[in-house]
C-alpha positions as CSV (number, residue, x, y, z in Angstrom):
1,X,1.1,10.6,10.1
2,X,2.7,7.6,8.6
3,X,1.9,6.4,5.1
4,X,0.0,3.0,5.6
5,X,-0.4,2.3,1.6
6,X,0.4,3.5,-1.8
7,X,-2.2,5.0,-3.6
8,X,-4.2,3.3,-6.7
9,X,-4.1,5.1,-10.1
10,X,-7.7,4.6,-10.9
11,X,-9.0,4.9,-14.5
12,X,-12.5,6.1,-14.2
13,X,-13.9,7.3,-17.3
14,X,-16.6,9.5,-15.6
15,X,-17.3,11.6,-12.5
16,X,-19.8,10.8,-10.7
17,X,-22.3,13.0,-9.0
18,X,-24.2,11.6,-6.3
19,X,-26.7,13.8,-3.9
20,X,-28.5,12.8,-1.3
21,X,-32.1,14.4,-1.3
22,X,-34.5,15.0,1.4
23,X,-37.0,12.5,2.4
24,X,-39.8,15.1,1.3
25,X,-37.7,15.3,-2.2
26,X,-38.0,11.6,-3.3
27,X,-35.7,8.6,-3.1
28,X,-31.7,9.5,-3.0
29,X,-30.3,10.1,-6.5
30,X,-27.3,8.3,-8.1
31,X,-26.2,9.7,-11.1
32,X,-25.3,7.0,-13.4
33,X,-21.8,7.2,-15.5
34,X,-21.1,6.2,-18.9
35,X,-18.5,3.0,-18.1
36,X,-17.2,0.7,-20.7
37,X,-19.6,-2.8,-21.0
38,X,-17.1,-4.9,-18.8
39,X,-17.3,-2.4,-16.0
40,X,-20.9,-1.8,-16.1
41,X,-21.5,-5.4,-16.1
42,X,-19.6,-5.9,-13.1
43,X,-21.3,-2.7,-11.1
44,X,-24.7,-4.2,-12.3
45,X,-23.7,-7.3,-10.6
46,X,-22.2,-5.7,-7.7
47,X,-25.5,-3.7,-7.0
48,X,-27.6,-6.6,-7.6
49,X,-25.6,-8.6,-4.6
50,X,-25.3,-5.3,-2.1
51,X,-27.8,-6.7,0.8
52,X,-31.2,-5.7,2.0
53,X,-29.9,-4.1,4.9
54,X,-26.7,-2.4,5.7
55,X,-25.7,-0.7,9.2
56,X,-29.1,-1.8,10.5
57,X,-30.7,0.0,7.7
58,X,-33.4,-0.8,4.9
59,X,-32.3,-0.8,1.6
60,X,-34.7,2.1,-0.2
61,X,-35.2,2.8,-3.7
62,X,-32.7,5.0,-5.7
63,X,-33.4,7.4,-8.8
64,X,-33.1,6.2,-11.5
65,X,-34.3,2.7,-10.9
66,X,-31.3,1.6,-13.1
67,X,-28.6,3.5,-11.3
68,X,-25.5,2.1,-10.6
69,X,-25.8,2.0,-6.8
70,X,-27.7,1.5,-4.1
71,X,-29.0,3.4,-0.7
72,X,-30.2,2.3,2.8
73,X,-32.1,4.6,5.6
74,X,-33.1,8.0,5.8
75,X,-30.7,9.9,5.5
76,X,-29.4,7.5,3.3
77,X,-25.9,5.9,2.8
78,X,-25.4,5.9,-0.4
79,X,-23.1,3.5,-2.5
80,X,-22.1,4.3,-5.9
81,X,-20.1,1.6,-8.3
82,X,-18.0,3.3,-11.3
83,X,-16.9,6.3,-9.1
84,X,-14.0,8.8,-10.0
85,X,-10.7,9.0,-7.8
86,X,-11.8,11.9,-5.4
87,X,-10.1,15.0,-6.7
88,X,-8.2,15.7,-3.5
89,X,-6.8,12.2,-3.1
90,X,-3.4,12.3,-1.4
91,X,-1.6,8.9,-1.4
92,X,0.6,10.0,1.4
93,X,-1.7,11.6,3.6
94,X,-5.1,8.9,3.0
95,X,-4.2,5.7,4.4
96,X,-5.6,2.8,3.2
97,X,-7.8,1.1,6.1
98,X,-8.7,-2.8,5.5
99,X,-12.5,-3.9,6.3
100,X,-13.2,-7.3,5.8
101,X,-10.4,-7.2,3.1
102,X,-11.6,-4.5,1.1
103,X,-9.4,-1.4,1.1
104,X,-10.9,2.0,1.8
105,X,-9.5,5.6,1.2
106,X,-10.9,8.7,2.8
107,X,-10.0,12.3,3.6
108,X,-8.1,11.8,6.7
109,X,-9.7,15.4,8.5
110,X,-12.9,13.8,8.3
111,X,-11.8,10.0,9.5
112,X,-10.2,11.8,12.9
113,X,-12.1,10.6,15.8
114,X,-12.9,14.2,17.0
115,X,-14.5,15.0,13.6
116,X,-17.5,13.0,13.6
117,X,-19.9,15.8,12.9
118,X,-19.6,16.0,9.0
119,X,-20.8,13.6,6.1
120,X,-17.8,11.2,5.0
121,X,-17.4,9.5,1.2
122,X,-14.5,6.9,1.4
123,X,-13.6,5.1,-1.7
124,X,-12.5,1.4,-2.6
125,X,-9.6,2.6,-4.5
126,X,-7.8,-0.9,-4.0
127,X,-10.7,-2.5,-6.8
128,X,-11.9,-1.6,-10.5
129,X,-14.2,-0.1,-10.9
130,X,-14.1,2.1,-8.1
131,X,-16.8,2.1,-5.1
132,X,-17.9,5.4,-3.4
133,X,-19.6,5.2,0.2
134,X,-21.2,8.1,1.2
135,X,-22.2,8.0,5.2
136,X,-24.5,10.7,6.5
137,X,-22.9,12.2,10.2
138,X,-26.1,10.8,11.5
139,X,-24.1,7.4,11.4
140,X,-20.9,8.3,12.6
141,X,-18.8,6.8,14.1
142,X,-20.7,3.4,14.0
143,X,-22.1,3.2,10.6
144,X,-19.1,3.4,8.7
145,X,-17.3,0.1,9.5
146,X,-20.7,-1.7,9.7
147,X,-21.6,0.0,6.2
148,X,-17.9,-0.8,4.6
149,X,-18.3,-4.4,6.2
150,X,-21.6,-4.8,4.2
151,X,-20.7,-4.0,1.2
152,X,-17.2,-5.9,1.4
153,X,-18.1,-9.2,0.4
154,X,-20.0,-8.3,-3.0
155,X,-17.3,-5.9,-3.9
156,X,-14.6,-8.3,-3.3
157,X,-16.9,-10.8,-5.3
158,X,-17.8,-8.8,-8.3
159,X,-15.3,-6.1,-8.9
160,X,-11.3,-6.5,-9.6
161,X,-8.9,-6.1,-7.1
162,X,-6.3,-4.0,-8.5
163,X,-3.6,-3.3,-5.5
164,X,-4.4,-4.4,-1.9
165,X,-3.7,-2.0,0.9
166,X,0.0,-2.6,2.1
167,X,0.2,-3.5,5.9
168,X,0.7,-0.6,8.1
169,X,4.4,-0.3,9.4
170,X,5.5,-1.9,12.9
C-alpha cells in the first residue's frame, strides 16, 4: 500500500474507553477523560456543535450526561473527543483519508471494501484533541463517509489543526 500521509504524534493525556451498550442496557456510554482545561473546553464546544442527526440517524442521550462525546442511532455511532491515539497505529500502512477537509485514519484491514462486517473506529489524528468515531457494521459502508462528513464542520471549527493529510501520490 502506498503511503498517503505522514502520521501525527498526538499528545493525549489519557486513554478513552468507550463502549456502546445494547439498547436494553441504556444509553451508549462515553467514558470521559482527564483533559487540560483548554482541551476540555474545545471538546465541550465541539460536542455542543455536533448535529441533531448524523448519517440519517437521530442523536441519542449518552452516559454520563456531561461526557465529551455524542451518539446517534441504535446501535449507536459514537463520537468521542479527547481520544488517545490508537495503540496499533502505523503511519506507513494507515493512510489518511480526507472527508470534508478533515483527515481520518483507520485500521486498513477494516477499511478494505470486502471487510464490511465489523465495527470500525476512525481517528482524526490531524486535529487536537483527537476525535474518534466508532461506526457499527450495521451502517457500513455508506454510513462511514456520511458520519465523518457530519462531524467535519464542528471538528474543523472547534479543534486545532495539527497537521493536514498529505495529498496522495500521482
